[in-house]
NUDREN-735096 format. One record per residue (C-alpha): x, y, z. Coordinates in nm, 4 decimals. Each point is the difference from the previous one (the first is absolute). Last residue first. Example, Ala and Ser with C-alpha at 12.3 -4.5 7.8 and 13.67 -1.06 7.14 Angstrom:
% NUDREN-735096
{site {1.3670; -0.1060; 0.7140}},
{site {-0.1370; -0.3440; 0.0660}},
//
This chain:
% NUDREN-735096
{site {0.2173; 2.6103; 0.5620}},
{site {-0.2213; -0.1828; 0.2518}},
{site {0.1579; -0.2844; 0.1896}},
{site {-0.0760; -0.3607; -0.0867}},
{site {-0.0214; -0.2993; 0.2332}},
{site {0.0243; -0.3559; -0.1205}},
{site {-0.1026; -0.3560; 0.0809}},
{site {0.0600; -0.3106; -0.2063}},
{site {-0.1275; -0.3487; -0.0875}},
{site {-0.1986; -0.0528; 0.3202}},
{site {-0.1677; -0.3375; 0.0564}},
{site {-0.2612; -0.0407; 0.2752}},
{site {0.0022; -0.3662; 0.0852}},
{site {-0.2322; -0.2692; 0.1301}},
{site {0.0054; -0.3104; 0.2201}},
{site {-0.2710; -0.1680; 0.2064}},
{site {-0.2643; 0.1492; -0.2308}},
{site {-0.2862; 0.1976; 0.1603}},
{site {-0.3276; -0.1397; -0.1335}},
{site {-0.0829; -0.1767; 0.3292}},
{site {-0.0088; 0.3467; 0.1564}},
{site {0.2252; 0.2839; 0.1192}},
{site {-0.1270; 0.3444; -0.1022}},
{site {-0.1662; 0.1889; -0.2880}},
{site {-0.1404; 0.3353; 0.1089}},
{site {0.0574; 0.1692; 0.3327}},
{site {0.2616; -0.1021; 0.2492}},
{site {0.0235; -0.0499; 0.3758}},
{site {-0.2128; -0.3061; 0.0776}},
{site {0.0405; -0.1384; -0.3530}},
{site {0.3804; -0.0084; 0.0378}},
{site {0.1602; 0.0635; -0.3381}},
{site {0.2912; -0.2251; -0.0948}},
{site {0.2999; 0.2250; -0.0548}},
{site {0.1920; 0.1989; -0.2589}},
{site {0.2082; 0.3172; 0.0086}},
{site {0.2052; 0.2237; -0.2286}},
{site {0.1197; 0.3257; 0.1593}},
{site {0.1447; 0.3023; -0.1797}},
{site {0.1743; 0.2758; 0.1953}},
{site {-0.1203; 0.3555; 0.0507}},
{site {0.1788; 0.3359; 0.0034}},
{site {-0.2399; 0.2743; 0.1197}},
{site {-0.2383; 0.1928; -0.2255}},
{site {-0.3133; -0.1946; 0.0852}},
{site {-0.3358; 0.1174; -0.1445}},
{site {-0.1694; 0.1845; 0.2891}},
{site {-0.1115; 0.2880; -0.2271}},
{site {-0.2202; -0.2414; -0.1943}},
{site {-0.0531; -0.1131; -0.3580}},
{site {-0.0647; -0.3708; -0.0356}},
{site {-0.0164; -0.1786; -0.3370}},
{site {-0.0894; -0.3441; -0.1316}},
{site {0.0380; -0.1884; -0.3289}},
{site {0.3085; 0.1622; -0.1514}},
{site {0.1357; -0.2272; -0.2733}},
{site {0.3653; -0.1087; 0.0149}},
{site {-0.0766; -0.3700; 0.0288}},
{site {-0.2245; 0.0778; 0.2967}},
{site {0.0341; 0.3453; 0.1539}},
{site {-0.0928; 0.1851; 0.3186}},
{site {0.0340; 0.3787; -0.0196}},
{site {0.0758; 0.2047; 0.3131}},
{site {-0.0214; 0.3807; -0.0212}},
{site {0.0904; 0.2634; 0.2615}},
{site {0.3543; 0.0462; -0.1349}},
{site {0.0763; -0.2846; -0.2390}},
{site {-0.0401; -0.3622; 0.1010}},
{site {-0.0269; -0.2598; -0.2770}},
{site {-0.1025; -0.3507; 0.1032}},
{site {0.0506; -0.3350; -0.1634}},
{site {-0.0977; -0.3591; -0.0612}},
{site {0.1476; -0.1533; -0.3157}},
{site {-0.1939; -0.3094; -0.0968}},
{site {0.0940; -0.3606; -0.0768}},
{site {-0.3037; -0.2281; -0.0012}},
{site {-0.1271; -0.1936; 0.3036}},
{site {-0.1336; 0.3284; 0.1419}},
{site {-0.2860; 0.0054; -0.2475}},
{site {-0.1518; 0.3383; 0.0927}},
{site {-0.3792; 0.0139; 0.0391}},
{site {-0.0371; 0.3072; 0.2177}},
{site {0.2039; 0.3139; 0.0663}},
{site {-0.0610; 0.1783; 0.3295}},
{site {0.1122; 0.3365; 0.1443}},
{site {0.0391; 0.0868; 0.3647}},
{site {0.0464; 0.3092; 0.2155}},
{site {0.1142; -0.0427; 0.3590}},
{site {-0.0085; 0.1657; 0.3390}},
{site {0.1747; -0.0702; 0.3292}},
{site {-0.0755; 0.2365; 0.2863}},
{site {0.1849; -0.1630; 0.2931}},
{site {0.2904; -0.1193; -0.2142}},
{site {-0.0073; 0.3268; -0.1925}},
{site {-0.1401; 0.1202; -0.3333}},
{site {0.0687; -0.1941; -0.3172}},
{site {-0.0475; -0.3390; -0.1669}},
{site {-0.0245; 0.0002; -0.3802}},
{site {-0.1552; -0.3154; -0.1382}},
{site {-0.0119; -0.2307; -0.3013}},
{site {-0.2274; -0.3050; -0.0127}},
{site {0.0282; -0.2421; -0.2905}},
{site {-0.2918; -0.2303; -0.0691}},
{site {0.0240; -0.3716; -0.0660}},
{site {-0.0607; -0.1607; -0.3362}},
{site {0.2320; -0.2904; 0.0703}},
{site {0.1187; -0.0107; 0.3595}},
{site {0.2794; 0.1542; 0.2032}},
{site {-0.2122; 0.1961; 0.2465}},
{site {0.0243; 0.3761; 0.0403}},
{site {0.2616; 0.2704; -0.0153}},
{site {0.1422; 0.2467; -0.2498}},
{site {0.2014; 0.3199; 0.0301}},
{site {-0.0781; 0.0304; 0.3700}},
{site {0.1286; 0.3440; 0.0958}},
{site {0.0908; 0.0636; 0.3610}},
{site {0.0181; 0.3190; 0.2043}},
{site {-0.0483; -0.0758; 0.2900}},
{site {0.2111; -0.1384; 0.1557}},
{site {0.3168; 0.1560; 0.1472}},
{site {0.2516; -0.2527; -0.1224}},
{site {0.3584; 0.0819; -0.0953}},
{site {-0.0714; -0.0107; -0.3716}},
{site {-0.3723; 0.0483; -0.0539}},
{site {-0.1901; -0.3004; -0.1406}},
{site {-0.0955; -0.0766; -0.3593}},
{site {-0.2053; -0.3110; -0.0780}},
{site {-0.0457; -0.3125; -0.2105}},
{site {-0.2405; -0.2135; 0.2007}},
{site {-0.1090; -0.3628; -0.0284}},
{site {-0.2597; -0.2319; 0.1473}},
{site {-0.0202; -0.3730; -0.0471}},
{site {-0.3612; -0.1081; 0.0519}},
{site {-0.0637; -0.1003; -0.3594}},
{site {0.3311; -0.0978; -0.1626}},
{site {0.0187; 0.0106; -0.3786}},
{site {0.3770; 0.0442; -0.0262}},
{site {0.0852; 0.3660; -0.0295}},
{site {0.1802; 0.2168; -0.2546}},
{site {0.2378; 0.2906; 0.0331}},
{site {0.1612; 0.3024; -0.1641}},
{site {0.0378; 0.2687; 0.2669}},
{site {0.0106; 0.3726; -0.0854}},
{site {0.0649; 0.3106; 0.2122}},
{site {-0.0109; 0.3588; -0.1316}},
{site {0.1182; 0.3124; 0.1820}},
{site {-0.0794; 0.1019; 0.3596}},
{site {0.2782; 0.0105; 0.2583}},
{site {0.2226; -0.3020; -0.0413}},
{site {0.1313; -0.2875; 0.2088}},
{site {0.2769; -0.2477; -0.0703}},
{site {0.2484; -0.2133; 0.1909}},
{site {-0.1137; -0.1651; 0.3174}},
{site {-0.3666; 0.0985; -0.0307}},
{site {-0.0300; -0.1669; -0.3398}},
{site {-0.2572; -0.2370; 0.1454}},
{site {-0.0775; -0.3656; 0.0513}},
{site {-0.2874; -0.2295; 0.0806}},
{site {-0.0632; -0.3699; -0.0052}},
{site {-0.2331; -0.2753; 0.1151}},
{site {-0.0360; -0.2854; 0.2430}},
{site {-0.3096; -0.1936; 0.0941}},
{site {-0.0491; -0.2620; 0.2680}},
{site {-0.1467; -0.3521; 0.0121}},
{site {0.3335; -0.1773; -0.0354}},
{site {0.0759; 0.1961; -0.3177}},
{site {-0.2081; 0.2457; -0.2021}},
{site {0.1732; 0.2251; -0.2491}},
{site {0.0113; 0.3606; -0.1237}},
{site {0.2918; 0.0855; -0.2243}},
{site {0.1155; 0.3470; -0.1081}},
{site {0.2022; -0.0630; -0.3124}},
{site {0.2529; 0.2358; -0.1565}},
{site {0.0673; -0.0912; -0.3572}},
{site {0.3154; -0.0846; -0.1898}},
{site {0.0834; 0.0903; -0.3564}},
{site {-0.0325; -0.2486; -0.2830}},
{site {0.1161; -0.3605; -0.0210}},
{site {-0.3444; -0.1530; -0.0379}},
{site {-0.0149; -0.1023; 0.3667}},
{site {0.0529; 0.3618; 0.1052}},
{site {0.2341; 0.0132; 0.2974}},
{site {-0.1667; 0.0531; 0.3394}},
{site {0.0461; 0.3081; 0.2208}},
{site {-0.1214; -0.0676; 0.3528}},
{site {-0.2678; 0.1120; 0.2460}},
{site {-0.1338; -0.3056; 0.1862}},
{site {0.3538; -0.0519; 0.1334}},
{site {-0.0409; 0.2825; 0.2496}},
{site {-0.3105; -0.1426; 0.1625}},
{site {-0.3034; 0.2112; 0.0882}},
{site {-0.2786; -0.1529; 0.2061}},
{site {-0.3412; -0.0749; -0.1482}},
{site {-0.3429; 0.0806; 0.1462}},
{site {-0.0448; 0.3401; -0.1578}},
{site {-0.1797; 0.3238; 0.0857}},
{site {0.2894; 0.1637; 0.1832}},
{site {0.3252; -0.1731; -0.0913}},
{site {0.0667; -0.3403; 0.1458}},
{site {0.3016; -0.0555; 0.2234}},
{site {0.3637; 0.0013; -0.1045}},
{site {0.2039; 0.0602; -0.3117}},
{site {0.0070; 0.2788; -0.2551}},
{site {0.2593; 0.0255; -0.2737}},
{site {0.2112; 0.3122; -0.0501}},
{site {0.0850; 0.1092; -0.3524}},
{site {0.2601; 0.2612; -0.0877}},
{site {0.3329; -0.1272; 0.1362}},
{site {-0.1643; -0.3436; -0.0016}},
{site {0.0102; -0.0120; -0.3803}},
{site {-0.2013; -0.3163; -0.0657}},
{site {0.1915; -0.2426; -0.2168}},
{site {0.0756; 0.1251; -0.3524}},
{site {-0.2082; 0.0944; -0.3060}},
{site {-0.2762; 0.1313; 0.2257}},
{site {-0.0849; 0.2880; -0.2386}},
{site {0.0493; 0.2599; 0.2750}},
{site {-0.0214; 0.3633; -0.1060}},
{site {0.0525; 0.3259; 0.1914}},
{site {0.0665; 0.3507; -0.1356}},
{site {-0.1945; -0.0537; -0.3204}},
{site {-0.0782; 0.3011; -0.2156}},
{site {-0.3330; 0.1805; -0.0352}},
{site {-0.1873; 0.2294; -0.2388}},
{site {-0.0818; -0.2770; -0.2464}},
{site {0.1513; -0.3246; 0.1303}},
{site {0.3692; -0.0746; 0.0445}},
{site {0.1877; -0.3025; 0.1308}},
{site {-0.2694; -0.2407; -0.1140}},
{site {-0.0182; -0.3126; 0.2161}},
{site {0.1462; -0.2945; -0.1866}},
{site {-0.1931; -0.1703; -0.2762}},
{site {-0.1164; -0.3592; 0.0537}},
//
């Protein structure tokens, strides 16, 4: 498959990972430990690995979710160790195994903490025809607010490029380069933010939408071909 473009109209890449080599741990940190909020699966470091392409092409990052000995494990990682950017354009080329009940989130989080803000580029359940939810979180911890946009009927089992463009007060959510949702608000983040990629089996007691059931496969992957950030020129 083609590599991530180094330049797009009006923007140039200042961070690209095509996953041609083992995971760059100077940039990427992998999560491990107890379950994330809303899931019932713990994070394991080895569930986030770069795998060589079986056809001899470039590698792919895989976030694996598996069941073993009655428990679930999953994966998450972020660029918090090595890259964060204020505004600009983010893009993630990814596809999902058909996995009802396995949740995912591609998100931006402020470097150094201090939530909110947060921008969820895309999140939902990894299943065919699922919706994509995109969110801006703002306000304070005690007065948390959010604005959401929804895109329905996306075949997540096919390769798509999920993205967001942040420019001043405007956030545009994109799929395959096409803007499908927009938020314009004075609280749009202007601080450096890192990219997080997360997966986990959704706990029905704490999550909305599709959650753990007999349809949830015992093993599934989210495959990521590349990620990139572009600064405005």
